[in-house]
N, C-alpha and C positions, 0 to 999 in steps of 0.2 A: 140741521146737518143731515145730509144724505148718508145712507148706509152702504152706498156703492163702494165696492172694493177698489182701492187705489194701490198701485204698486210703485215701488221705489223707482223703477225704470221709467215711469211716466212723469216723474218730476223733472223740472229744469235742472241743469247742472248746479246752479247756485243753491237751489233748494236741496238737492242731494248732498251738497257740501255741508249745509246746515244740519241735516239729519246725521251725517257722519261725525260732525263735531260733537253733537249730543251723545252719540253712541260711544265715541272715544272717551269723552269726559266721564261718563257713567254717573257720577254724582257731583253736583256743583251748580254753577251758573254760567250762562253766556250773557255778556253784557255789551251794550252799545252796538247794535246791528242796525244800520240804515237799510230801509226798504224802499225800493224804487220799482214802480210798475209791478208790484207784487213779488218781486224777487229780492232776497237779501243781498246786500253788497258787502264785500270784504275789504274794501279800502275806504276808510282806515280799518285795520284789523280789529275785530271785536276782542274784548277782554274775556278770558276764560278763567274762572275761579273754581279750582278743584276742591271738593270736600272728601277727604280720604279718611276712612274708618281704619285706624291702625290696629284694631282688635279683630278685624275681619277681612278676609280676602274676597272681595266682591266679584272678581274676575271680569273679563271683557264681555261685551254683548255678543252673542253668537252670530247676529246678523252682520257683524263687521267682516266676516269671512264670505258672505254671500254677495253675488253681483245683483240679485234681484230678490224681492220678497214682498209680501203684502204688508202695507203700513197699518199699524195699530191705530185705534181711535184717537189717542193723544196726538199722534203725528198728523193725522187727517184734520183734527181740529186746529192745530197750529197752521197748517196749510190754508184752511178756511179763513183764519185770521189774516194771513197774508193777502188772500184774495179780497177780503173785505176792506182792509186798510189801504191796500195798493201802494200808498206812499206815506212814509212815516218813519218811526224810530222805535226799535225794540229796546227798551231800557234794560229788561232782564228776562231771561228764560231760566226757570228753575228746572233742573234736570235730576231725575231720580231713576236709577237702574237703566241709564241710557235713554230714557224717555222724557220728552218735554212735558212737565206736569203743570206748570203755570207760566203765563207770559204777561208781561207788562208792556203794552204797546201804546205808543203816543202818536197821535195823528191830529190833523186840523179838521174841525167840523166845517163842512161846506153847506151852504143853503140854510133854510129855516131850521131852528132847533126843535 
């Protein structure tokens, strides 16, 4: 993975939408996202499962108010997974503090194993 800075504005609109879903969710999972040509598809709509801590007010991600910002390593790694997988299915993205922390990506192996 390169350490090159990547900004929100450099993402496709579909990728921006996925980042915003994670930020809005804050804690939980995004499930069932089809990926075509490296971009997430939202038809059919993914399932969003919220994990709310009733004993704590986590507050929204500050980036939700910004039009552009540097992407953190977790988001850049997710984008790299989309680039590598190109076409497939994200079974689950685990989101913590608005950041994608784990992804379960399903794709078909092509060519020799």
